[in-house]
C-alpha positions as CSV (number, residue, x, y, z in Angstrom):
1,X,-87.5,1.2,-184.0
2,X,-88.1,0.2,-187.6
3,X,-90.2,3.4,-188.1
4,X,-87.4,5.5,-186.7
5,X,-84.9,4.0,-189.0
6,X,-87.1,4.7,-192.0
7,X,-87.4,8.3,-191.0
8,X,-83.6,8.8,-191.2
9,X,-82.4,10.8,-194.3
10,X,-80.8,8.8,-197.1
11,X,-77.1,9.6,-197.0
12,X,-76.3,9.4,-200.7
13,X,-78.0,12.8,-201.7
14,X,-76.1,14.6,-198.9
15,X,-72.8,13.0,-199.9
16,X,-73.4,13.9,-203.6
17,X,-73.9,17.6,-202.6
18,X,-70.3,17.7,-201.6
19,X,-69.2,17.5,-205.2
20,X,-70.6,20.8,-206.6
21,X,-68.6,22.9,-204.1
22,X,-65.5,20.9,-204.9
23,X,-65.9,21.7,-208.6
24,X,-66.9,25.3,-207.9
25,X,-63.8,25.8,-205.6
26,X,-61.7,26.4,-208.7
27,X,-64.3,28.3,-210.7
28,X,-63.8,31.7,-209.1
29,X,-60.0,31.3,-209.5
30,X,-60.1,30.2,-213.1
31,X,-62.7,32.9,-214.0
32,X,-60.6,35.6,-212.3
33,X,-57.6,34.6,-214.4
34,X,-59.5,34.4,-217.6
35,X,-61.7,37.5,-217.2
36,X,-58.7,39.7,-218.1
37,X,-58.7,38.4,-221.7
38,X,-62.3,37.3,-222.2
39,X,-65.1,39.8,-221.2
40,X,-67.8,38.7,-218.9
41,X,-70.8,37.9,-221.2
42,X,-68.5,36.3,-223.8
43,X,-67.0,34.2,-221.0
44,X,-70.4,33.2,-219.8
45,X,-71.5,32.3,-223.3
46,X,-68.4,30.2,-223.9
47,X,-68.9,28.4,-220.6
48,X,-72.4,27.3,-221.4
49,X,-71.7,26.6,-225.1
50,X,-68.9,24.2,-224.1
51,X,-71.1,22.6,-221.4
52,X,-73.9,22.2,-223.9
53,X,-71.7,20.6,-226.5
54,X,-70.8,17.9,-224.0
55,X,-74.3,17.4,-222.6
56,X,-76.5,17.7,-225.7
57,X,-75.4,14.5,-227.4
58,X,-76.1,12.6,-224.2
59,X,-79.6,14.0,-223.5
60,X,-81.2,15.2,-226.8
61,X,-83.2,12.0,-227.3
62,X,-84.8,12.0,-223.9
63,X,-85.3,15.8,-224.0
64,X,-87.0,15.5,-227.4
65,X,-89.3,12.8,-226.0
66,X,-90.4,15.3,-223.3
67,X,-91.2,18.1,-225.7
68,X,-94.7,18.4,-224.2
69,X,-93.1,19.2,-220.8
70,X,-91.0,21.9,-222.3
71,X,-93.9,23.5,-224.2
72,X,-96.1,23.4,-221.0
73,X,-93.4,24.7,-218.6
74,X,-91.4,27.0,-220.8
75,X,-92.0,30.0,-218.5
76,X,-90.6,28.1,-215.5
77,X,-87.6,26.9,-217.6
78,X,-87.0,30.5,-218.8
79,X,-86.9,31.7,-215.2
80,X,-84.4,29.1,-214.2
81,X,-82.3,29.9,-217.3
82,X,-82.3,33.6,-216.5
83,X,-81.3,33.3,-212.8
84,X,-79.1,30.2,-212.8
85,X,-77.4,30.2,-216.2
86,X,-77.5,33.8,-217.7
87,X,-77.5,36.2,-214.7
88,X,-75.4,34.3,-212.2
89,X,-72.3,33.7,-214.4
90,X,-72.4,37.0,-216.3
91,X,-72.9,39.1,-213.2
92,X,-70.3,37.2,-211.2
93,X,-67.8,37.7,-214.0
94,X,-68.5,41.4,-214.1
95,X,-67.8,41.6,-210.4
96,X,-64.5,39.7,-210.8
97,X,-63.2,42.3,-213.1
98,X,-62.7,44.7,-210.2
99,X,-63.0,42.7,-206.9
100,X,-60.8,40.1,-205.4
101,X,-61.3,36.3,-205.1
102,X,-61.5,36.7,-201.3
103,X,-64.2,39.4,-201.5
104,X,-66.2,37.3,-204.0
105,X,-66.0,34.3,-201.6
106,X,-67.2,36.4,-198.7
107,X,-70.3,37.6,-200.6
108,X,-71.1,34.1,-201.7
109,X,-70.9,32.9,-198.1
110,X,-74.2,34.8,-197.7
111,X,-76.0,32.5,-200.1
112,X,-77.2,30.0,-197.4
113,X,-78.9,32.9,-195.5
114,X,-80.5,34.2,-198.7
115,X,-81.7,30.7,-199.7
116,X,-83.0,30.1,-196.2
117,X,-85.1,33.3,-196.2
118,X,-86.3,32.8,-199.8
119,X,-87.3,29.2,-198.9
120,X,-89.3,30.5,-196.0
121,X,-91.0,33.2,-198.2
122,X,-91.7,31.1,-201.3
123,X,-91.9,27.5,-200.1
124,X,-93.3,28.1,-196.6
125,X,-90.4,26.3,-195.0
126,X,-90.2,26.6,-191.2
127,X,-87.2,28.5,-189.8
128,X,-86.2,26.2,-187.0
129,X,-83.6,27.1,-184.4
130,X,-81.6,24.1,-185.5
131,X,-81.6,25.2,-189.1
132,X,-80.6,28.8,-188.2
133,X,-77.8,27.5,-186.0
134,X,-76.5,25.2,-188.7
135,X,-76.4,28.0,-191.2
136,X,-74.7,30.4,-188.8
137,X,-72.1,27.8,-187.9
138,X,-71.3,26.9,-191.5
139,X,-71.2,30.5,-192.6
140,X,-68.9,31.4,-189.7
141,X,-66.6,28.6,-190.8
142,X,-66.4,29.9,-194.3
143,X,-65.7,33.5,-193.1
144,X,-62.9,32.3,-190.8
145,X,-61.2,30.7,-193.8
146,X,-61.7,33.6,-196.1
147,X,-60.5,36.0,-193.4
148,X,-57.5,33.8,-192.8
149,X,-58.4,33.4,-189.1
150,X,-58.5,37.2,-188.4
151,X,-62.1,38.4,-188.4
152,X,-60.9,41.9,-187.8
153,X,-59.5,42.0,-191.3
154,X,-63.0,41.9,-192.7
155,X,-63.6,45.5,-191.6
156,X,-60.5,46.6,-193.5
157,X,-61.5,45.1,-196.9
158,X,-61.7,47.6,-199.7
159,X,-65.2,47.4,-201.2
160,X,-65.6,48.3,-204.9
161,X,-68.3,48.2,-207.5
162,X,-67.3,44.6,-208.2
163,X,-68.5,43.6,-204.8
164,X,-72.0,44.9,-205.6
165,X,-72.0,42.8,-208.8
166,X,-71.0,39.7,-206.9
167,X,-73.7,40.3,-204.3
168,X,-76.3,40.6,-207.1
169,X,-74.9,37.3,-208.6
170,X,-75.3,35.6,-205.2
171,X,-78.9,36.8,-204.9
172,X,-79.5,35.5,-208.4
173,X,-78.1,32.1,-207.3
174,X,-80.3,32.0,-204.2
175,X,-83.4,32.7,-206.3
176,X,-82.4,30.0,-208.7
177,X,-81.9,27.4,-206.0
178,X,-85.2,28.2,-204.4
179,X,-87.1,28.1,-207.7
180,X,-85.7,24.7,-208.4
181,X,-87.8,23.4,-205.5
182,X,-90.7,25.9,-205.7
183,X,-92.2,24.3,-208.8
184,X,-89.9,21.4,-209.8
185,X,-89.7,20.4,-213.4
186,X,-90.7,16.7,-214.2
187,X,-87.2,16.2,-215.7
188,X,-84.1,14.3,-214.7
189,X,-81.1,16.6,-213.6
190,X,-79.2,16.5,-216.9
191,X,-82.5,16.9,-218.9
192,X,-83.3,20.0,-216.8
193,X,-79.9,21.4,-217.3
194,X,-80.1,20.7,-221.1
195,X,-83.3,22.7,-221.5
196,X,-82.0,25.5,-219.3
197,X,-78.9,25.9,-221.4
198,X,-80.9,25.7,-224.6
199,X,-83.1,28.5,-223.5
200,X,-80.1,30.5,-222.3
201,X,-77.7,30.2,-225.2
202,X,-79.6,32.4,-227.8
203,X,-79.9,35.2,-225.2
204,X,-76.2,34.9,-224.2
205,X,-75.1,34.8,-227.8
206,X,-77.0,38.0,-228.6
207,X,-75.6,39.7,-225.5
208,X,-72.1,38.4,-226.3
209,X,-72.2,39.9,-229.8
210,X,-73.4,43.3,-228.4
211,X,-70.6,43.2,-225.8
212,X,-67.9,42.4,-228.4
213,X,-69.1,45.4,-230.5
214,X,-68.8,47.6,-227.4
215,X,-65.6,46.4,-225.6
216,X,-64.1,44.2,-228.3
217,X,-63.9,40.4,-228.7
218,X,-62.1,38.2,-226.2
219,X,-58.7,36.7,-226.8
220,X,-58.5,32.9,-226.9
221,X,-55.2,31.2,-225.9
222,X,-54.2,27.7,-224.9
223,X,-54.3,28.7,-221.3
224,X,-57.8,30.2,-221.7
225,X,-58.9,27.1,-223.5
226,X,-57.9,24.9,-220.6
227,X,-59.6,27.2,-218.1
228,X,-62.8,27.2,-220.3
229,X,-62.9,23.4,-220.3
230,X,-63.0,23.5,-216.5
231,X,-65.3,26.5,-216.2
232,X,-67.7,25.0,-218.8
233,X,-68.2,21.2,-218.7
234,X,-66.9,20.6,-215.2
235,X,-67.9,23.5,-212.9
236,X,-70.8,24.4,-215.2
237,X,-72.4,21.3,-216.6
238,X,-71.6,18.5,-214.2
239,X,-71.6,20.5,-211.1
240,X,-74.9,22.2,-211.9
241,X,-76.6,18.9,-212.8
242,X,-75.5,17.5,-209.4
243,X,-76.8,20.6,-207.7
244,X,-80.2,20.3,-209.4
245,X,-80.4,16.7,-208.2
246,X,-79.3,17.7,-204.6
247,X,-81.9,20.5,-204.3
248,X,-84.6,18.2,-205.6
249,X,-83.7,15.6,-202.9
250,X,-83.0,17.7,-199.8
251,X,-84.4,21.1,-200.6
252,X,-82.7,24.5,-201.1
253,X,-82.3,25.4,-197.5
254,X,-80.2,22.4,-196.6
255,X,-78.4,22.3,-200.0
256,X,-77.4,26.0,-199.6
257,X,-75.3,25.2,-196.5
258,X,-72.9,23.2,-198.7
259,X,-71.9,26.3,-200.6
260,X,-69.7,27.1,-197.6
261,X,-67.5,24.2,-198.5
262,X,-66.2,26.2,-201.4
263,X,-63.4,28.1,-199.5
264,X,-62.5,24.9,-197.7
265,X,-62.0,23.0,-200.9
266,X,-60.1,25.9,-202.4
267,X,-57.7,25.9,-199.4
268,X,-57.2,22.1,-199.7
269,X,-56.6,22.2,-203.5
270,X,-54.2,25.1,-203.1
271,X,-52.3,23.2,-200.5
272,X,-52.1,20.0,-202.6
273,X,-51.4,21.5,-206.1
274,X,-49.9,25.0,-205.4
275,X,-47.9,24.2,-202.2
276,X,-49.9,26.8,-200.3
277,X,-49.7,26.6,-196.5
278,X,-52.5,24.9,-194.6
279,X,-53.0,26.7,-191.3
280,X,-54.9,26.1,-188.1
281,X,-57.7,28.4,-189.1
282,X,-58.4,26.1,-192.0
283,X,-59.0,23.3,-189.6
284,X,-61.3,25.5,-187.4
285,X,-63.2,26.5,-190.5
286,X,-63.6,22.9,-191.7
287,X,-64.9,21.8,-188.3
288,X,-67.4,24.7,-188.2
289,X,-68.7,24.1,-191.7
290,X,-68.9,20.3,-191.3
291,X,-70.6,20.8,-187.9
292,X,-73.3,23.0,-189.5
293,X,-73.8,20.4,-192.2
294,X,-74.0,17.5,-189.8
295,X,-76.3,19.5,-187.5
296,X,-79.0,20.1,-190.1
297,X,-78.8,16.9,-192.2
298,X,-78.5,14.3,-189.5
299,X,-76.1,12.5,-191.9
300,X,-74.1,10.8,-189.2
301,X,-77.0,8.9,-187.7
302,X,-78.1,7.9,-191.2
303,X,-74.6,6.6,-192.1
304,X,-74.5,4.7,-188.8
305,X,-77.9,3.1,-189.5
306,X,-76.7,2.0,-192.9
307,X,-73.2,0.9,-192.3
308,X,-72.5,0.8,-188.6
309,X,-75.1,-1.9,-187.9
310,X,-73.6,-4.1,-190.5
311,X,-70.5,-4.6,-188.4
């Protein structure tokens, strides 16, 4: 019995993985609003510059002490920076210039499938029936919410070039999540995020300058400034650091399922702060997504072992 209890998953990493989707729920919305005044690469550079300004003062001493790790693993850090920091944000913002928030959410609902396949290809993870069922159930829940309960509407969506960009951004994110576990860096989450942003900022700065010469500089307003603070330090810095920690603890295949919580949190936040209606299909979507998460993580038995027996 004691051996069985020790084999249960620790609940804390699984619970912490709920936070990144919560922070990312508003990311697409704020980015869609801001992209009309700040071009994609400039927005991506601003996002990570603001995140870096918050994170660097907190981590620079420990990062400097691990300079030997950075010098030895700079190629792995560069790969993570390219896929997770540079490409994902920039490509996603390009897509949001012409596609809708709903379409963007639909394409990102494919991320768990992509992560599952890449984890099988790169990490040698076994594709179990339970895992596949959990991913299908969670993705179905996300699609039900995004389609507002009418799956037939998905076939009438107008697809534009922006959808291709968002799909490419989702592939980039799936690669990033898998690479985090493929050859993990011997760094703490915020240290890993710090060096990734440090590698990415010079490239983004150069690309932003080129973009400003081609399409013109972005327009900064008080509204944009508020959006950038959320897009940068909150949905960028804090959320990504928690995601790095979660992937390290539970693996990319399981962590990927949590991305389907994004439309659920978006619906809840819209209901709480924008007085948007909360319908029955939201409840169905929540139950499906949570069912997929509980199925693959075994979090309920773990919580029961930790707290239920204390009663």
